[in-house]
N, C-alpha and C positions, 0 to 999 in steps of 0.2 A: 692398204691396202695398196697392190700391184695391179693394174690394168692397162693390159697391151690388146687395140686392135690390129688384126692379120686382114691385109688385102693385097690390091694393087689397084694404081692409083685411075684407072679408065674404067672401072667397076661401078656402074651405077648405083648397087646396094651397098658398094664401099663406103661409095659418099656420103646416102641416106645415114648410114649407119654412126659415120664421124659428124655431120649434122645434128643428130637427134643427142650425142655425145655431149658435142660442145654446148648444145640446148641445154640440157642438163646441167652443165658444168661439172663434166667428169674431167677430171684430170687421168690422162692415158698417151700412151705413147703410141705409135704408129707405126707399125713393122711391112714393109711392102714386099711381099712374097718375091714379088718381080726381079724387083731391084736389090734387095737386103736380102736373099735365097735365104735357105731354111737350113739348120742343120739336123743330125742324126739326133742328137740329143731333145731335141724340140719337138721333134715331130713324134716320139716316142712319148715324151709329155703329153703331147695330144691325144695317141692312140691308147694311152693308159686312163683317159677321160672319156673318149668315146670309141665306137669300133670303125673298124677302115670303112665298111661301106658307107657308113653317114660323113665320114672325112672325104673320100673319094667321090670327084665330079665329073662322072660318065657322061654328063651332057654338055662340057663345054668346049671350045675349040679345040684344046688342046689335046682333050680326050680323042676326038673327029679326027684329028692327022695324026696320030700312032698307026704305026701298023698293024696288023691284025696279029701278026706271030708277040705282036708286045703285050696284047690285050689278054691272050689267052696262052693258057689260062691263068685264071684269075683266083688270088688267094690274099691272104695276108701279107705273105712274106711279099710277095710278086706288086701287090697294092704298095706297099709301103717302099718297095726301090723306085717304082716309077713316081710316086711323091717327091722322093727325096730329088731325082732328076730333072723333074720337072714339077715344082712349087706350083704352079698354078692350076695343078689339077686338083689342089685343095678347094672344096668348098669356101665361100666367103659370103660375106665376112667371117671373122673366128674372133669373138670376145675372151678373152682369157681373164680371168678375174680373179685372181687365190688359187681356188679348187677348180672353179667351174668353169667351160667351156662352152661356148654357145655359137653353136655351126649354125651358119643361115644371119637374117636378117629378120630378128622376133620382137616388132615393135612396143609389145607388153615389157618386154624385158629394158630393152634397152630406155622404157619412158620409164621406167621404174629405177632403174640406175642412177645412183648418188655415191659419193663419196663417205 
């Protein structure tokens, strides 16, 4: 079972997710969205599992710094373009495990995680 946690280093929720997985002795790879970036195939795999409204973080600093023209009109294609150009627009943490994708920090899911 392959488990990958996607996040950024300075995100409190991502740090909490890492600690929860470590506490459960879950073997996982960590992918820093800011440092490692995000390729189109990975984003498309995310979007095949969750809708773009769930994945796009419109409360982030990155979102607030975008020009209004970049944000509107917003549809699935535009959201995909924005997330590829600015991976920190993706809600974090993202826990990818086989066919499941958990968006955000759900402590009950992390607490139940095991290899």
